[in-house]
N, C-alpha and C positions, 0 to 999 in steps of 0.2 A: 722946321718941326720931326722927329722923327714917327717909323711905321707907327702906328697900335697895336698894341698883345692881346690875344685873348688865351683864354677860359673859358673852356668846358668839358668838367669834367668829368668824367664816365657815370655816375650813377642819376645823370640829371637825361632831361625827354635827350632827342639827339634834333637841337635847334637849328646846330645849319645847315639843318635836308630844311628850315623853311624861311633863311636866310635873315637870324639872327645868332649873334653873340650871349652867352649863361653872362659872362664878366667883357668888356673892354676896357683897355688902359690903356689912355692918350697917351705918351710921353712927351716931350718934358717935362711938363706939367704935374703927374704923374691924379690925373682924374679918372674916377674909377663910375662910369657905369655898367648898371644889371639890368637885365629884362629876365622876366619869364617864367619868375621866380614863385610860388605857386604852393601850397598845400600839401605838396604830393613826399607820402615813402623813397626812402633809399628801393624801396622795388615797383616805387613808381605810381606806387595807389596813393586813391587824396583818405588824408589821414580818417582816420573810423570817426572821431566826433565833430561833423559838421556844422557847429558852434565856429561863429567870427574866429570868436578869441581862437579856440587851438588850431584851428587856418592859420592865421595871425601867425602865431609861433614859430610852426609849422617852417612855412615861406621865412621868417625873420633867422632859422636855423641855418636853411640851404642858405640863406647871401654870405655866411658865416663861414660856412662849406667849403660857399665856392674862392 
């Protein structure tokens, strides 16, 4: 099995400083692991609407970006 690859978009938090990667792709099977995705915007601020639905939508949007 080859080495995994790590994806850490620059607009996301500095996850590597706290020992995890935003996205890890394990090859050859192409398993995808995501971690640390929350409802933060591109300025790393929590979305203004504190509702669970809004935060969930933003977290899922962040996963799509990654």
